[in-house]
KOLVEX-106922 format. One record per residue: x, y, z of N, C-alpha, C in turn; residue number from 1. Coordinates in Angstrom, 1 decimal. Layout:
<recs>
nu X, nv Y, nw Z, cau X, cav Y, caw Z, cu X, cv Y, cw Z, num NUM
...
</recs>
This chain:
<recs>
nu -132.8, nv -76.8, nw 8.7, cau -132.6, cav -75.5, caw 8.4, cu -133.8, cv -75.0, cw 7.5, num 1
nu -134.4, nv -75.9, nw 6.7, cau -135.5, cav -75.5, caw 6.0, cu -136.7, cv -75.1, cw 6.9, num 2
nu -136.8, nv -75.8, nw 8.0, cau -137.9, cav -75.5, caw 8.9, cu -137.7, cv -74.1, cw 9.5, num 3
nu -136.4, nv -73.9, nw 9.9, cau -136.0, cav -72.6, caw 10.5, cu -136.3, cv -71.4, cw 9.5, num 4
nu -135.9, nv -71.6, nw 8.2, cau -136.1, cav -70.6, caw 7.2, cu -137.6, cv -70.4, cw 7.0, num 5
nu -138.4, nv -71.4, nw 7.0, cau -139.8, cav -71.3, caw 6.8, cu -140.4, cv -70.5, cw 8.0, num 6
nu -139.9, nv -70.8, nw 9.2, cau -140.4, cav -70.1, caw 10.4, cu -140.1, cv -68.6, cw 10.3, num 7
nu -138.9, nv -68.3, nw 9.9, cau -138.5, cav -66.9, caw 9.7, cu -139.4, cv -66.2, cw 8.6, num 8
nu -139.7, nv -66.9, nw 7.6, cau -140.6, cav -66.3, caw 6.5, cu -141.9, cv -66.1, cw 7.1, num 9
nu -142.5, nv -67.0, nw 7.9, cau -143.8, cav -66.8, caw 8.5, cu -143.8, cv -65.6, cw 9.5, num 10
nu -142.7, nv -65.5, nw 10.3, cau -142.6, cav -64.4, caw 11.2, cu -142.5, cv -63.1, cw 10.5, num 11
nu -141.8, nv -63.0, nw 9.4, cau -141.6, cav -61.8, caw 8.6, cu -143.0, cv -61.4, cw 8.0, num 12
nu -143.7, nv -62.4, nw 7.6, cau -145.1, cav -62.0, caw 7.0, cu -146.0, cv -61.5, cw 8.1, num 13
nu -145.9, nv -62.0, nw 9.3, cau -146.7, cav -61.5, caw 10.4, cu -146.2, cv -60.2, cw 10.9, num 14
nu -145.0, nv -59.9, nw 10.9, cau -144.4, cav -58.6, caw 11.4, cu -144.7, cv -57.5, cw 10.4, num 15
nu -144.8, nv -57.8, nw 9.1, cau -145.0, cav -56.7, caw 8.1, cu -146.2, cv -55.8, cw 8.4, num 16
nu -147.4, nv -56.4, nw 8.7, cau -148.5, cav -55.5, caw 9.0, cu -148.3, cv -54.7, cw 10.3, num 17
nu -147.6, nv -55.3, nw 11.2, cau -147.3, cav -54.6, caw 12.5, cu -146.4, cv -53.4, cw 12.2, num 18
nu -145.5, nv -53.5, nw 11.3, cau -144.6, cav -52.4, caw 11.0, cu -145.4, cv -51.3, cw 10.3, num 19
nu -146.3, nv -51.6, nw 9.4, cau -147.1, cav -50.6, caw 8.8, cu -148.0, cv -49.9, cw 9.8, num 20
nu -148.5, nv -50.6, nw 10.8, cau -149.4, cav -50.0, caw 11.8, cu -148.6, cv -49.1, cw 12.7, num 21
nu -147.4, nv -49.1, nw 12.8, cau -146.6, cav -48.3, caw 13.6, cu -146.5, cv -46.8, cw 13.1, num 22
nu -146.9, nv -46.5, nw 11.9, cau -146.9, cav -45.2, caw 11.3, cu -148.3, cv -44.6, cw 11.5, num 23
nu -148.4, nv -43.5, nw 12.2, cau -149.7, cav -42.8, caw 12.4, cu -149.5, cv -41.3, cw 12.6, num 24
nu -150.6, nv -40.5, nw 12.4, cau -150.6, cav -39.1, caw 12.6, cu -151.8, cv -38.7, cw 13.4, num 25
nu -151.7, nv -37.6, nw 14.2, cau -152.8, cav -37.1, caw 15.0, cu -153.0, cv -35.6, cw 14.7, num 26
nu -154.2, nv -35.2, nw 14.7, cau -154.5, cav -33.8, caw 14.6, cu -155.7, cv -33.4, cw 15.5, num 27
nu -155.6, nv -32.2, nw 16.0, cau -156.6, cav -31.8, caw 17.0, cu -157.5, cv -30.7, cw 16.4, num 28
nu -158.8, nv -30.8, nw 16.7, cau -159.8, cav -29.8, caw 16.3, cu -160.3, cv -29.2, cw 17.6, num 29
nu -160.7, nv -28.0, nw 17.6, cau -161.1, cav -27.3, caw 18.8, cu -162.6, cv -27.1, cw 18.7, num 30
nu -163.4, nv -27.3, nw 19.7, cau -164.8, cav -27.0, caw 19.8, cu -164.9, cv -25.7, cw 20.7, num 31
nu -165.6, nv -24.7, nw 20.2, cau -165.7, cav -23.5, caw 21.0, cu -167.0, cv -22.8, cw 20.9, num 32
nu -167.4, nv -22.0, nw 21.8, cau -168.6, cav -21.2, caw 21.8, cu -168.4, cv -19.9, cw 22.5, num 33
nu -169.0, nv -18.9, nw 22.0, cau -169.0, cav -17.6, caw 22.7, cu -170.4, cv -17.4, cw 23.3, num 34
nu -170.6, nv -17.2, nw 24.6, cau -171.9, cav -17.1, caw 25.2, cu -172.1, cv -15.6, cw 25.6, num 35
nu -173.1, nv -15.0, nw 25.1, cau -173.5, cav -13.6, caw 25.5, cu -174.6, cv -13.8, cw 26.5, num 36
nu -174.8, nv -12.7, nw 27.3, cau -175.9, cav -12.8, caw 28.2, cu -177.2, cv -12.8, cw 27.4, num 37
nu -178.3, nv -12.9, nw 28.1, cau -179.6, cav -12.9, caw 27.4, cu -179.9, cv -11.6, cw 26.7, num 38
nu -180.6, nv -11.7, nw 25.6, cau -181.1, cav -10.6, caw 24.8, cu -182.6, cv -10.7, cw 24.7, num 39
nu -183.3, nv -9.7, nw 25.2, cau -184.7, cav -9.7, caw 25.0, cu -185.2, cv -8.5, cw 24.2, num 40
nu -186.3, nv -8.6, nw 23.5, cau -186.8, cav -7.5, caw 22.7, cu -188.3, cv -7.7, cw 22.6, num 41
nu -189.1, nv -6.7, nw 22.9, cau -190.6, cav -6.8, caw 22.8, cu -191.2, cv -5.5, cw 22.3, num 42
nu -192.2, nv -5.6, nw 21.5, cau -192.9, cav -4.5, caw 21.1, cu -193.8, cv -4.0, cw 22.2, num 43
nu -193.7, nv -2.8, nw 22.6, cau -194.5, cav -2.2, caw 23.7, cu -195.5, cv -1.2, cw 23.2, num 44
nu -195.4, nv -0.7, nw 22.0, cau -196.4, cav 0.2, caw 21.4, cu -196.3, cv 0.2, cw 19.9, num 45
nu -197.5, nv 0.3, nw 19.3, cau -197.6, cav 0.3, caw 17.8, cu -198.0, cv 1.7, cw 17.4, num 46
nu -197.7, nv 2.0, nw 16.1, cau -198.1, cav 3.3, caw 15.5, cu -199.6, cv 3.1, cw 15.2, num 47
nu -200.4, nv 4.0, nw 15.8, cau -201.8, cav 4.0, caw 15.6, cu -202.3, cv 5.4, cw 15.2, num 48
nu -202.7, nv 5.6, nw 14.0, cau -203.2, cav 6.9, caw 13.5, cu -204.6, cv 7.1, cw 13.8, num 49
nu -205.3, nv 6.1, nw 14.4, cau -206.7, cav 6.3, caw 14.7, cu -207.6, cv 6.2, cw 13.5, num 50
nu -208.8, nv 6.8, nw 13.6, cau -209.7, cav 6.8, caw 12.5, cu -209.7, cv 8.2, cw 11.9, num 51
nu -209.6, nv 8.2, nw 10.6, cau -209.5, cav 9.5, caw 9.9, cu -210.4, cv 9.5, cw 8.7, num 52
nu -210.7, nv 10.7, nw 8.2, cau -211.6, cav 10.9, caw 7.0, cu -210.7, cv 10.7, cw 5.8, num 53
nu -211.3, nv 10.4, nw 4.7, cau -210.6, cav 10.1, caw 3.4, cu -209.9, cv 11.4, cw 2.8, num 54
nu -210.3, nv 12.6, nw 3.3, cau -209.7, cav 13.8, caw 2.8, cu -208.6, cv 14.3, cw 3.8, num 55
nu -208.1, nv 13.4, nw 4.6, cau -207.1, cav 13.8, caw 5.7, cu -205.8, cv 14.2, cw 5.1, num 56
nu -205.5, nv 13.7, nw 3.9, cau -204.2, cav 14.0, caw 3.3, cu -203.0, cv 13.2, cw 3.9, num 57
nu -201.9, nv 13.9, nw 4.0, cau -200.7, cav 13.2, caw 4.6, cu -200.7, cv 13.4, cw 6.1, num 58
nu -200.7, nv 12.3, nw 6.9, cau -200.6, cav 12.3, caw 8.3, cu -199.2, cv 12.1, cw 8.8, num 59
nu -198.8, nv 12.8, nw 9.8, cau -197.5, cav 12.6, caw 10.4, cu -197.6, cv 12.0, cw 11.8, num 60
nu -196.9, nv 10.9, nw 12.1, cau -197.0, cav 10.3, caw 13.4, cu -196.7, cv 11.3, cw 14.5, num 61
nu -195.7, nv 12.2, nw 14.2, cau -195.3, cav 13.1, caw 15.3, cu -196.3, cv 14.1, cw 15.6, num 62
nu -197.3, nv 14.3, nw 14.7, cau -198.4, cav 15.3, caw 15.0, cu -199.6, cv 14.6, cw 15.6, num 63
nu -199.8, nv 13.3, nw 15.6, cau -201.0, cav 12.7, caw 16.1, cu -201.1, cv 12.8, cw 17.6, num 64
nu -200.2, nv 12.5, nw 18.5, cau -198.9, cav 11.8, caw 18.3, cu -199.0, cv 10.3, cw 18.5, num 65
nu -198.2, nv 9.6, nw 17.8, cau -198.2, cav 8.2, caw 17.9, cu -196.7, cv 7.7, cw 17.5, num 66
nu -196.3, nv 6.6, nw 18.0, cau -195.0, cav 6.0, caw 17.7, cu -195.0, cv 4.5, cw 18.0, num 67
nu -194.0, nv 3.9, nw 17.4, cau -193.8, cav 2.5, caw 17.7, cu -192.6, cv 2.5, cw 18.7, num 68
nu -192.7, nv 1.5, nw 19.6, cau -191.7, cav 1.4, caw 20.7, cu -191.4, cv 0.0, cw 21.0, num 69
nu -190.1, nv -0.3, nw 21.2, cau -189.7, cav -1.6, caw 21.6, cu -188.8, cv -1.5, cw 22.8, num 70
nu -188.9, nv -2.4, nw 23.8, cau -188.0, cav -2.4, caw 24.9, cu -187.2, cv -3.7, cw 24.9, num 71
nu -186.0, nv -3.6, nw 25.5, cau -185.2, cav -4.7, caw 25.5, cu -184.2, cv -4.7, cw 26.7, num 72
nu -183.5, nv -5.8, nw 26.8, cau -182.5, cav -5.9, caw 27.8, cu -181.4, cv -6.8, cw 27.3, num 73
nu -180.2, nv -6.5, nw 27.7, cau -179.0, cav -7.2, caw 27.3, cu -178.0, cv -7.1, cw 28.4, num 74
nu -176.9, nv -7.8, nw 28.3, cau -175.9, cav -7.8, caw 29.3, cu -175.2, cv -6.4, cw 29.3, num 75
nu -174.9, nv -5.9, nw 30.4, cau -174.1, cav -4.6, caw 30.5, cu -172.8, cv -4.8, cw 29.8, num 76
nu -172.4, nv -3.7, nw 29.1, cau -171.2, cav -3.7, caw 28.3, cu -171.3, cv -4.3, cw 26.9, num 77
nu -172.5, nv -4.7, nw 26.5, cau -172.7, cav -5.2, caw 25.2, cu -172.8, cv -4.1, cw 24.2, num 78
nu -172.5, nv -4.4, nw 22.9, cau -172.7, cav -3.4, caw 21.8, cu -173.8, cv -4.0, cw 20.9, num 79
nu -174.7, nv -3.1, nw 20.6, cau -175.9, cav -3.5, caw 19.7, cu -175.8, cv -2.9, cw 18.3, num 80
nu -176.4, nv -3.7, nw 17.4, cau -176.6, cav -3.2, caw 16.1, cu -178.2, cv -3.2, cw 15.9, num 81
nu -178.7, nv -2.2, nw 15.3, cau -180.2, cav -2.1, caw 15.2, cu -180.6, cv -1.9, cw 13.7, num 82
nu -181.5, nv -2.7, nw 13.3, cau -182.1, cav -2.4, caw 11.9, cu -183.6, cv -2.4, cw 12.1, num 83
nu -184.2, nv -1.5, nw 11.2, cau -185.7, cav -1.3, caw 11.2, cu -186.2, cv -1.5, cw 9.8, num 84
nu -187.0, nv -2.4, nw 9.5, cau -187.6, cav -2.6, caw 8.2, cu -189.0, cv -2.0, cw 8.2, num 85
nu -189.1, nv -1.0, nw 7.4, cau -190.4, cav -0.2, caw 7.3, cu -191.1, cv -0.6, cw 6.0, num 86
nu -192.4, nv -1.0, nw 6.0, cau -193.0, cav -1.3, caw 4.8, cu -193.3, cv -0.1, cw 4.0, num 87
nu -193.3, nv -0.1, nw 2.6, cau -193.5, cav 1.0, caw 1.8, cu -195.0, cv 1.5, cw 1.8, num 88
nu -195.9, nv 0.6, nw 2.2, cau -197.3, cav 0.9, caw 2.3, cu -198.0, cv 0.1, cw 3.3, num 89
nu -199.2, nv 0.5, nw 3.7, cau -200.0, cav -0.2, caw 4.6, cu -201.1, cv -0.8, cw 3.7, num 90
nu -201.6, nv -2.0, nw 4.0, cau -202.6, cav -2.7, caw 3.1, cu -203.8, cv -3.1, cw 3.9, num 91
nu -205.0, nv -3.1, nw 3.2, cau -206.2, cav -3.6, caw 3.8, cu -206.4, cv -5.1, cw 3.6, num 92
nu -205.4, nv -5.7, nw 3.0, cau -205.4, cav -7.2, caw 2.8, cu -206.2, cv -7.6, cw 1.6, num 93
nu -206.9, nv -6.7, nw 0.9, cau -207.7, cav -7.1, caw -0.3, cu -207.3, cv -6.2, cw -1.5, num 94
nu -206.0, nv -5.7, nw -1.5, cau -205.5, cav -5.0, caw -2.7, cu -205.4, cv -3.5, cw -2.6, num 95
nu -205.9, nv -2.9, nw -1.6, cau -205.8, cav -1.5, caw -1.4, cu -204.7, cv -1.1, cw -0.5, num 96
nu -203.9, nv -0.1, nw -0.9, cau -202.8, cav 0.3, caw 0.0, cu -202.7, cv 1.8, cw 0.2, num 97
nu -202.0, nv 2.2, nw 1.2, cau -201.8, cav 3.6, caw 1.5, cu -200.3, cv 3.8, cw 1.6, num 98
nu -199.7, nv 4.8, nw 1.0, cau -198.2, cav 5.0, caw 1.1, cu -197.8, cv 5.3, cw 2.5, num 99
nu -196.7, nv 4.6, nw 2.9, cau -196.2, cav 4.8, caw 4.3, cu -194.7, cv 4.9, cw 4.2, num 100
nu -194.2, nv 5.9, nw 5.0, cau -192.7, cav 6.0, caw 5.1, cu -192.3, cv 6.7, cw 6.4, num 101
nu -191.1, nv 6.4, nw 6.8, cau -190.5, cav 7.0, caw 8.0, cu -189.3, cv 7.8, cw 7.6, num 102
nu -189.2, nv 9.1, nw 8.0, cau -188.1, cav 9.9, caw 7.5, cu -186.8, cv 9.7, cw 8.2, num 103
nu -185.8, nv 10.5, nw 7.8, cau -184.5, cav 10.4, caw 8.3, cu -184.5, cv 10.8, cw 9.8, num 104
nu -183.7, nv 10.1, nw 10.6, cau -183.6, cav 10.4, caw 12.0, cu -184.9, cv 10.4, cw 12.8, num 105
nu -185.8, nv 9.5, nw 12.4, cau -187.1, cav 9.4, caw 13.1, cu -187.1, cv 8.2, cw 14.1, num 106
nu -185.9, nv 7.6, nw 14.2, cau -185.8, cav 6.5, caw 15.2, cu -184.7, cv 6.9, cw 16.2, num 107
nu -184.8, nv 6.5, nw 17.4, cau -183.8, cav 6.7, caw 18.3, cu -183.8, cv 5.6, cw 19.4, num 108
nu -182.6, nv 5.4, nw 20.0, cau -182.4, cav 4.4, caw 21.0, cu -181.8, cv 5.1, cw 22.2, num 109
nu -182.2, nv 4.6, nw 23.4, cau -181.6, cav 5.1, caw 24.6, cu -181.5, cv 3.9, cw 25.6, num 110
nu -180.6, nv 4.1, nw 26.6, cau -180.5, cav 3.1, caw 27.6, cu -180.4, cv 3.8, cw 28.9, num 111
nu -180.6, nv 3.0, nw 30.0, cau -180.6, cav 3.5, caw 31.3, cu -179.4, cv 4.2, cw 31.8, num 112
nu -178.2, nv 3.9, nw 31.2, cau -177.0, cav 4.6, caw 31.6, cu -176.2, cv 5.0, cw 30.4, num 113
nu -176.9, nv 5.3, nw 29.3, cau -176.2, cav 5.7, caw 28.1, cu -176.9, cv 6.9, cw 27.4, num 114
nu -176.3, nv 7.3, nw 26.3, cau -176.9, cav 8.4, caw 25.6, cu -178.0, cv 8.0, cw 24.7, num 115
nu -178.7, nv 9.0, nw 24.2, cau -179.8, cav 8.8, caw 23.2, cu -179.2, cv 9.1, cw 21.8, num 116
nu -179.4, nv 8.1, nw 20.9, cau -178.8, cav 8.3, caw 19.6, cu -179.9, cv 8.2, cw 18.6, num 117
nu -180.0, nv 9.2, nw 17.7, cau -181.0, cav 9.2, caw 16.6, cu -180.4, cv 8.5, cw 15.4, num 118
nu -181.3, nv 7.8, nw 14.6, cau -180.8, cav 7.2, caw 13.4, cu -182.0, cv 7.1, cw 12.4, num 119
nu -181.6, nv 6.9, nw 11.2, cau -182.6, cav 6.7, caw 10.1, cu -183.0, cv 5.2, cw 10.0, num 120
nu -184.3, nv 5.0, nw 10.0, cau -184.7, cav 3.6, caw 9.9, cu -184.2, cv 2.9, cw 8.6, num 121
nu -184.0, nv 3.7, nw 7.5, cau -183.5, cav 3.1, caw 6.2, cu -182.1, cv 2.6, cw 6.3, num 122
nu -181.3, nv 3.2, nw 7.2, cau -179.9, cav 2.7, caw 7.3, cu -179.6, cv 2.0, cw 8.6, num 123
nu -180.5, nv 2.1, nw 9.6, cau -180.2, cav 1.4, caw 10.9, cu -179.1, cv 2.1, cw 11.7, num 124
nu -178.7, nv 1.4, nw 12.7, cau -177.6, cav 1.9, caw 13.6, cu -176.6, cv 0.8, cw 13.7, num 125
nu -175.4, nv 1.0, nw 13.3, cau -174.4, cav -0.1, caw 13.2, cu -173.8, cv -0.4, cw 14.6, num 126
nu -173.8, nv 0.6, nw 15.5, cau -173.1, cav 0.3, caw 16.8, cu -173.7, cv 1.2, cw 17.9, num 127
nu -174.3, nv 0.6, nw 18.9, cau -174.8, cav 1.3, caw 20.1, cu -174.3, cv 0.6, cw 21.3, num 128
nu -173.3, nv 1.2, nw 22.1, cau -172.8, cav 0.6, caw 23.2, cu -173.7, cv 0.7, cw 24.5, num 129
nu -173.9, nv -0.4, nw 25.2, cau -174.6, cav -0.4, caw 26.5, cu -173.5, cv -0.2, cw 27.5, num 130
nu -173.6, nv 0.8, nw 28.4, cau -172.6, cav 1.1, caw 29.4, cu -172.4, cv -0.1, cw 30.3, num 131
nu -171.2, nv -0.3, nw 30.7, cau -170.8, cav -1.4, caw 31.7, cu -171.5, cv -1.2, cw 33.0, num 132
nu -171.9, nv 0.1, nw 33.3, cau -172.6, cav 0.4, caw 34.6, cu -174.1, cv 0.3, cw 34.5, num 133
nu -174.6, nv -0.1, nw 33.3, cau -176.0, cav -0.2, caw 33.0, cu -176.7, cv -1.5, cw 33.5, num 134
nu -178.0, nv -1.4, nw 33.7, cau -178.7, cav -2.6, caw 34.0, cu -178.9, cv -3.4, cw 32.7, num 135
nu -178.6, nv -2.8, nw 31.5, cau -178.8, cav -3.5, caw 30.2, cu -180.1, cv -3.1, cw 29.6, num 136
nu -180.9, nv -2.3, nw 30.2, cau -182.2, cav -1.9, caw 29.7, cu -182.1, cv -0.9, cw 28.6, num 137
nu -182.8, nv -1.1, nw 27.5, cau -182.8, cav -0.1, caw 26.4, cu -184.2, cv 0.0, cw 25.8, num 138
nu -184.4, nv 1.2, nw 25.1, cau -185.7, cav 1.4, caw 24.4, cu -185.4, cv 2.0, cw 23.0, num 139
nu -186.2, nv 1.5, nw 22.1, cau -186.1, cav 2.0, caw 20.7, cu -187.4, cv 2.6, cw 20.3, num 140
nu -187.4, nv 3.8, nw 19.8, cau -188.6, cav 4.6, caw 19.4, cu -188.6, cv 4.8, cw 17.9, num 141
nu -189.7, nv 4.8, nw 17.3, cau -189.8, cav 5.1, caw 15.8, cu -191.1, cv 6.0, cw 15.6, num 142
nu -190.9, nv 7.2, nw 15.0, cau -192.0, cav 8.0, caw 14.6, cu -192.4, cv 9.1, cw 15.6, num 143
nu -191.7, nv 9.2, nw 16.7, cau -192.1, cav 10.1, caw 17.8, cu -191.7, cv 11.6, cw 17.4, num 144
nu -190.6, nv 11.8, nw 16.8, cau -190.1, cav 13.1, caw 16.5, cu -190.2, cv 13.4, cw 15.1, num 145
nu -190.3, nv 14.8, nw 14.8, cau -190.5, cav 15.3, caw 13.4, cu -189.3, cv 14.8, cw 12.6, num 146
nu -189.5, nv 14.4, nw 11.3, cau -190.7, cav 14.4, caw 10.6, cu -191.7, cv 13.2, cw 10.9, num 147
nu -191.2, nv 12.3, nw 11.6, cau -192.0, cav 11.1, caw 12.0, cu -192.2, cv 10.2, cw 10.8, num 148
nu -193.2, nv 9.3, nw 11.0, cau -193.6, cav 8.4, caw 9.9, cu -194.9, cv 9.0, cw 9.2, num 149
nu -194.9, nv 9.0, nw 7.9, cau -196.1, cav 9.6, caw 7.2, cu -196.9, cv 8.5, cw 6.6, num 150
nu -198.2, nv 8.8, nw 6.6, cau -199.2, cav 8.0, caw 6.0, cu -200.0, cv 8.8, cw 5.0, num 151
nu -200.0, nv 8.5, nw 3.8, cau -200.7, cav 9.3, caw 2.7, cu -202.1, cv 8.8, cw 2.5, num 152
nu -203.1, nv 9.4, nw 3.2, cau -204.5, cav 9.0, caw 3.0, cu -204.9, cv 9.5, cw 1.6, num 153
nu -204.3, nv 10.5, nw 1.0, cau -204.6, cav 10.9, caw -0.4, cu -204.3, cv 9.9, cw -1.4, num 154
nu -203.5, nv 8.9, nw -1.0, cau -203.1, cav 7.8, caw -2.0, cu -204.2, cv 6.7, cw -2.0, num 155
nu -205.3, nv 7.0, nw -1.3, cau -206.4, cav 6.0, caw -1.2, cu -206.9, cv 5.6, cw -2.6, num 156
nu -207.1, nv 4.3, nw -2.8, cau -207.6, cav 3.9, caw -4.1, cu -209.1, cv 3.7, cw -4.1, num 157
nu -209.7, nv 3.7, nw -5.2, cau -211.1, cav 3.4, caw -5.3, cu -211.5, cv 2.1, cw -4.6, num 158
nu -212.5, nv 2.2, nw -3.9, cau -213.0, cav 1.0, caw -3.1, cu -212.2, cv 0.8, cw -1.8, num 159
nu -211.4, nv 1.7, nw -1.4, cau -210.6, cav 1.5, caw -0.2, cu -211.1, cv 2.2, cw 1.0, num 160
nu -212.4, nv 2.7, nw 1.0, cau -213.0, cav 3.3, caw 2.1, cu -213.4, cv 2.3, cw 3.2, num 161
nu -213.6, nv 2.7, nw 4.4, cau -214.1, cav 1.9, caw 5.5, cu -213.3, cv 0.6, cw 5.7, num 162
nu -212.0, nv 0.8, nw 5.7, cau -211.2, cav -0.4, caw 5.9, cu -210.0, cv 0.0, cw 6.8, num 163
nu -209.5, nv -1.0, nw 7.5, cau -208.3, cav -0.9, caw 8.3, cu -207.1, cv -1.3, cw 7.6, num 164
nu -206.1, nv -0.4, nw 7.6, cau -204.8, cav -0.7, caw 6.8, cu -203.7, cv -1.0, cw 7.8, num 165
nu -203.0, nv -2.0, nw 7.6, cau -201.9, cav -2.4, caw 8.5, cu -200.6, cv -2.8, cw 7.7, num 166
nu -199.5, nv -2.7, nw 8.4, cau -198.2, cav -3.2, caw 7.9, cu -197.3, cv -3.5, cw 9.0, num 167
nu -196.4, nv -4.4, nw 8.8, cau -195.4, cav -4.8, caw 9.9, cu -194.1, cv -4.0, cw 9.8, num 168
nu -193.8, nv -3.4, nw 10.9, cau -192.5, cav -2.8, caw 11.1, cu -191.6, cv -3.7, cw 11.9, num 169
nu -190.5, nv -4.2, nw 11.3, cau -189.7, cav -5.2, caw 12.0, cu -188.4, cv -4.6, cw 12.5, num 170
nu -188.2, nv -4.6, nw 13.8, cau -187.0, cav -4.1, caw 14.3, cu -186.1, cv -5.3, cw 14.8, num 171
nu -184.9, nv -5.3, nw 14.4, cau -184.0, cav -6.4, caw 14.7, cu -182.8, cv -5.9, cw 15.5, num 172
nu -182.5, nv -6.5, nw 16.7, cau -181.4, cav -6.1, caw 17.5, cu -180.4, cv -7.2, cw 17.5, num 173
nu -179.1, nv -6.9, nw 17.2, cau -178.1, cav -7.9, caw 17.2, cu -177.0, cv -7.5, cw 18.1, num 174
nu -176.5, nv -8.5, nw 18.9, cau -175.4, cav -8.2, caw 19.8, cu -174.1, cv -8.5, cw 19.0, num 175
nu -173.2, nv -7.5, nw 19.0, cau -172.0, cav -7.6, caw 18.2, cu -170.9, cv -8.2, cw 19.0, num 176
</recs>
């Protein structure tokens, strides 16, 4: 009987871990992705005021005429958000600057099957729908229409003659 009791004790010890292993829980995590069609955006024209004299005063891009332009393409039916970062000045790279600004409603976007919408570069455009019947092509313009973008040659600093002044205008398009 002692042998039988010892055998039962050994079996009980071996079965205890098995009983603990019988208790388990499962949980599921989901992997997901939303795939939009391709978005392209390219600069197709820069604002170029040309060569001017130092007494030119304030120049308006709409009077030159010059404008910045970007073309893009996206899936038909997409909705876009557009932001435009305009530098407060153009620089010659060695410390001289000229005041630069783009006025209200000097930017606009149009698409091949949609309306033309004007917006202010300082606020951007929160929502622009691309028609479902569209090829997805769109164009963004800056500075073409009055008041345009202004460049104040009168803000020229001493030593700033005979230089080229530049600044980056960054347009960002987001698919919502």
